[in-house]
C-alpha positions as CSV (number, residue, x, y, z in Angstrom):
1,X,53.7,64.2,175.5
2,X,54.0,66.7,172.6
3,X,51.5,66.7,169.8
4,X,52.8,65.5,166.4
5,X,52.9,68.3,163.6
6,X,50.5,68.0,160.8
7,X,52.5,67.4,157.5
8,X,49.8,69.1,155.4
9,X,50.1,72.3,157.5
10,X,53.9,72.2,157.3
11,X,53.8,71.7,153.6
12,X,51.3,74.5,153.0
13,X,53.5,76.8,155.1
14,X,56.6,75.9,153.1
15,X,54.8,76.4,149.7
16,X,53.4,79.7,150.9
17,X,56.9,80.9,151.9
18,X,58.3,79.9,148.6
19,X,55.5,81.7,146.7
20,X,56.0,84.9,148.8
21,X,59.7,84.8,148.1
22,X,59.2,84.5,144.4
23,X,56.7,87.3,144.4
24,X,59.1,89.5,146.5
25,X,61.9,88.8,144.1
26,X,59.8,89.7,141.1
27,X,58.6,92.9,142.8
28,X,62.0,93.9,143.9
29,X,63.4,93.2,140.4
30,X,61.0,95.7,139.0
31,X,59.0,93.0,137.2
32,X,62.0,91.8,135.3
33,X,60.6,88.3,134.9
34,X,57.5,89.7,133.2
35,X,59.4,92.0,130.7
36,X,59.5,91.4,127.0
37,X,63.2,91.2,126.0
38,X,65.2,90.5,122.9
39,X,68.6,88.9,123.4
40,X,71.4,89.0,120.9
41,X,75.1,88.9,120.3
42,X,77.6,91.3,118.6
43,X,81.3,91.1,117.7
44,X,83.9,93.9,117.8
45,X,87.1,94.0,115.9
46,X,88.7,96.4,118.4
47,X,89.7,96.2,122.0
48,X,86.7,96.0,124.4
49,X,88.8,96.8,127.5
50,X,86.5,98.7,129.9
51,X,83.3,97.0,128.7
52,X,81.9,95.0,131.7
53,X,78.8,92.9,132.3
54,X,76.0,95.3,133.3
55,X,77.2,98.1,131.0
56,X,74.3,100.0,129.5
57,X,73.1,99.6,125.9
58,X,72.0,103.1,124.7
59,X,70.0,104.1,121.6
60,X,70.7,107.7,120.8
61,X,71.4,108.5,124.4
62,X,68.5,106.5,126.0
63,X,69.2,103.3,127.8
64,X,67.2,100.4,126.4
65,X,69.3,97.4,127.4
66,X,72.2,95.8,129.3
67,X,75.3,93.9,128.5
68,X,74.9,90.4,129.8
69,X,78.2,88.7,128.8
70,X,81.7,89.6,127.7
71,X,84.2,86.9,126.6
72,X,87.0,86.0,124.2
73,X,87.1,83.2,121.7
74,X,90.1,81.9,119.8
75,X,90.4,79.6,116.9
76,X,92.3,76.4,117.6
77,X,93.7,76.2,114.1
78,X,96.9,77.8,112.6
79,X,95.2,81.1,112.1
80,X,94.7,81.7,115.9
81,X,92.0,84.3,115.1
82,X,90.6,86.1,118.1
83,X,86.9,87.1,118.5
84,X,85.2,89.3,121.1
85,X,81.6,88.3,121.4
86,X,79.4,90.5,123.6
87,X,75.9,89.3,124.5
88,X,73.1,91.8,125.4
89,X,69.4,92.2,126.2
90,X,67.0,94.9,124.9
91,X,64.2,95.7,127.3
92,X,61.1,96.6,125.2
93,X,59.3,98.2,128.2
94,X,61.8,101.0,127.8
95,X,60.7,101.7,124.3
96,X,57.3,103.4,123.7
97,X,55.8,102.4,120.3
98,X,53.3,104.9,119.0
99,X,52.5,104.1,115.4
100,X,52.5,100.3,115.3
101,X,52.4,97.3,117.5
102,X,55.8,96.2,118.8
103,X,55.0,92.5,118.4
104,X,56.0,89.4,120.5
105,X,58.4,86.6,120.2
106,X,59.9,86.1,116.7
107,X,58.0,89.2,115.5
108,X,60.2,91.4,117.7
109,X,63.3,90.0,116.1
110,X,61.8,90.5,112.6
111,X,61.1,94.2,113.5
112,X,64.6,94.7,114.7
113,X,66.1,93.0,111.6
114,X,63.9,95.3,109.5
115,X,65.5,98.3,111.2
116,X,69.0,96.8,110.5
117,X,68.2,96.3,106.8
118,X,66.2,99.5,106.0
119,X,67.3,102.1,108.5
120,X,71.0,101.1,109.1
121,X,70.7,100.0,112.8
122,X,74.2,99.4,114.0
123,X,76.1,99.2,117.4
124,X,79.5,100.6,118.3
125,X,81.6,101.1,121.5
126,X,81.4,104.4,123.3
127,X,83.0,106.0,126.3
128,X,80.9,105.7,129.4
129,X,83.3,107.6,131.7
130,X,86.5,109.3,130.7
131,X,87.9,109.1,134.2
132,X,87.4,105.4,134.8
133,X,87.7,104.4,131.1
134,X,84.5,102.3,131.2
135,X,82.7,101.6,128.0
136,X,79.1,101.1,126.9
137,X,77.3,100.0,123.8
138,X,75.8,102.8,121.6
139,X,73.1,101.9,119.0
140,X,72.0,104.2,116.3
141,X,71.1,104.6,112.6
142,X,74.1,104.5,110.2
143,X,72.6,103.9,106.8
144,X,75.8,104.5,104.9
145,X,77.7,101.6,106.5
146,X,77.8,98.0,105.4
147,X,76.2,95.1,107.2
148,X,79.1,92.9,108.5
149,X,78.3,89.8,110.6
150,X,80.6,87.0,111.8
151,X,77.8,84.4,111.8
152,X,79.6,82.3,114.4
153,X,76.6,81.5,116.6
154,X,73.6,80.2,114.7
155,X,71.5,80.1,117.8
156,X,71.8,83.8,118.5
157,X,70.6,86.9,116.6
158,X,73.6,89.0,115.7
159,X,73.5,92.8,115.6
160,X,76.0,94.3,113.1
161,X,78.7,96.6,114.5
162,X,80.8,99.5,113.2
163,X,84.2,100.9,114.5
164,X,84.0,103.4,117.3
165,X,84.9,107.1,116.7
166,X,88.1,106.6,118.7
167,X,89.1,103.5,116.7
168,X,88.5,105.4,113.4
169,X,90.6,108.3,114.7
170,X,93.4,105.9,115.6
171,X,93.2,104.3,112.1
172,X,93.4,107.7,110.5
173,X,96.5,108.6,112.6
174,X,98.2,105.3,111.7
175,X,97.6,106.0,108.0
176,X,99.4,109.4,108.2
177,X,103.0,109.5,106.9
178,X,104.4,110.4,110.3
179,X,108.0,109.9,109.3
180,X,107.7,112.3,106.4
181,X,105.9,114.8,108.6
182,X,108.6,114.6,111.3
183,X,111.3,115.0,108.6
184,X,109.6,118.0,107.0
185,X,109.2,119.6,110.4
186,X,112.9,119.0,111.2
187,X,114.0,120.6,107.9
188,X,111.7,123.6,108.5
189,X,113.1,124.2,112.0
190,X,116.7,123.7,110.8
191,X,116.1,126.3,108.0
192,X,114.6,128.7,110.5
193,X,117.6,128.2,112.8
194,X,120.0,128.9,109.9
195,X,118.1,132.0,109.0
196,X,118.3,133.3,112.5
197,X,122.0,132.6,112.8
198,X,123.8,136.0,113.1
199,X,126.8,135.0,110.9
200,X,124.7,133.5,108.1
201,X,122.2,136.3,108.3
202,X,124.9,139.0,108.0
203,X,126.4,137.2,105.0
204,X,123.0,136.8,103.4
205,X,122.2,140.5,103.9
206,X,125.6,141.4,102.3
207,X,124.9,139.2,99.3
208,X,121.5,140.8,99.0
209,X,123.0,144.3,99.1
210,X,125.5,143.4,96.3
211,X,122.7,141.9,94.2
212,X,120.6,145.0,94.6
213,X,123.6,147.2,93.6
214,X,124.2,145.1,90.5
215,X,120.6,145.4,89.6
216,X,120.7,149.1,90.0
217,X,123.7,149.4,87.7
218,X,122.0,147.2,85.1
219,X,118.9,149.4,85.1
220,X,121.0,152.6,84.6
221,X,122.8,150.9,81.7
222,X,119.5,149.9,80.1
223,X,118.2,153.4,80.6
224,X,121.2,154.9,78.9
225,X,121.0,152.5,76.0
226,X,117.2,152.7,75.5
227,X,116.9,156.5,75.4
228,X,118.5,157.0,71.9
229,X,116.6,154.0,70.6
230,X,113.4,155.4,72.0
231,X,114.0,158.8,70.4
232,X,114.7,157.3,67.0
233,X,111.7,155.0,67.3
234,X,109.5,158.0,68.0
235,X,110.7,159.6,64.7
236,X,110.1,156.5,62.7
237,X,106.6,156.2,64.1
238,X,105.9,159.8,63.1
239,X,107.1,159.2,59.5
240,X,105.0,156.1,59.3
241,X,102.0,158.0,60.5
242,X,102.5,160.7,57.8
243,X,102.9,157.9,55.2
244,X,99.6,156.3,56.3
245,X,97.9,159.7,56.1
246,X,99.2,160.3,52.5
247,X,98.2,156.8,51.5
248,X,94.7,157.4,52.9
249,X,94.4,160.7,50.9
250,X,95.5,158.9,47.7
251,X,93.0,156.1,48.2
252,X,90.2,158.7,48.7
253,X,91.2,160.5,45.4
254,X,91.3,157.2,43.5
255,X,87.9,156.3,44.8
256,X,86.6,159.7,43.5
257,X,88.0,159.1,40.0
258,X,87.1,155.4,39.8
259,X,83.5,155.9,40.7
260,X,82.5,157.7,37.4
261,X,84.6,155.2,35.4
262,X,82.7,152.3,37.0
263,X,79.4,153.9,36.4
264,X,80.3,154.4,32.6
265,X,81.4,150.8,32.4
266,X,78.1,149.7,34.0
267,X,76.1,151.8,31.5
268,X,78.1,150.4,28.6
269,X,77.5,146.9,29.7
270,X,73.8,147.6,30.0
271,X,73.7,149.0,26.5
272,X,75.6,146.0,25.1
273,X,73.1,143.7,26.8
274,X,70.2,145.6,25.2
275,X,71.8,145.3,21.8
276,X,72.3,141.6,22.2
277,X,68.8,141.0,23.3
278,X,67.1,138.6,20.7
279,X,64.1,141.0,20.5
280,X,66.3,144.1,19.7
281,X,65.7,145.5,16.2
282,X,69.5,145.7,15.5
283,X,70.2,142.1,16.5
284,X,70.0,140.9,12.9
285,X,72.3,143.6,11.5
286,X,74.8,143.0,14.3
287,X,74.7,139.3,13.6
288,X,75.3,139.9,9.9
289,X,78.2,142.3,10.7
290,X,79.8,139.8,12.9
291,X,79.5,137.1,10.2
292,X,81.2,139.4,7.7
293,X,83.9,140.2,10.1
294,X,84.5,136.5,10.6
295,X,84.8,135.9,6.9
296,X,87.1,138.9,6.5
297,X,89.3,137.5,9.4
298,X,89.3,134.1,7.7
299,X,90.4,135.6,4.3
300,X,93.2,137.6,6.0
301,X,94.3,134.5,7.8
302,X,94.5,132.5,4.5
303,X,96.3,135.3,2.8
304,X,98.9,135.5,5.6
305,X,99.4,131.7,5.3
306,X,99.9,132.0,1.6
307,X,102.5,134.7,2.1
308,X,104.4,132.6,4.6
309,X,104.5,129.7,2.0
310,X,105.2,131.9,-1.1
311,X,106.5,135.3,-0.2
312,X,107.7,135.9,-3.8
313,X,104.0,136.1,-4.9
314,X,104.1,139.7,-3.8
315,X,106.5,140.4,-6.7
316,X,105.2,138.0,-9.4
317,X,101.6,138.1,-8.5
318,X,99.2,135.1,-8.0
319,X,99.2,132.5,-10.7
């Protein structure tokens, strides 16, 4: 008769097997269960075709995390707006902090948010492989960009995103006036074809030759007409030059004669000022003489008025 198994031994064996399995999974996973991680969500306004779960999240070329989810959300209202949320994890054991402590729990989120606000931390799509068309998430500092968030999931921390370089290039191309560019290129090619047409080119050359011949005749006519005018103009200029020279000589002579006259006038003015000086000895006599001349002038004026009124007094005398 077989011996009955001890339940305690069986239970201990099962618990030990479970513990060994858990430890093995943790070791094989590289200690993933013990790592400090920050999870978040981001939204892209462009196509995320080629971005799969497990795609790397890089920061300036160094992988620091992994994409954990890619899905599409659509509004059920009339707008029918489409959103492309992408969830991710950042593994802090891949980042070596030298100057300060990296923090734990909520403190890690606060540090990342500080980088968003102060340093311009943003995420964008980037090409992982040109051959396969697979994409990845590229993080970096873009301080000149705005912080744009959808704020659709209040339970998840959202990392702001910016358009990828390829999306920006497509937008720039779409804003180009392609129709006008094509039309201008067509007109340029047509003009070039017309220019290279033998018939039109020969006609153009003939017209050009006729134009050059007409210009040559016009120049000869102008030369014939201008030569007499030029000769006469030279004579007029010579006469004007001689006139200017004579005028200059006359002004020099006048200056020589005027200088002594001005000096005499200056001396006379100075002598008159001396005579009119209140302290001059002849001031009184000059004043008396001026008074007598004034009285004499007055008498002459009265006499002339009397003659105008009674001219016959010259014959009969004054009564």
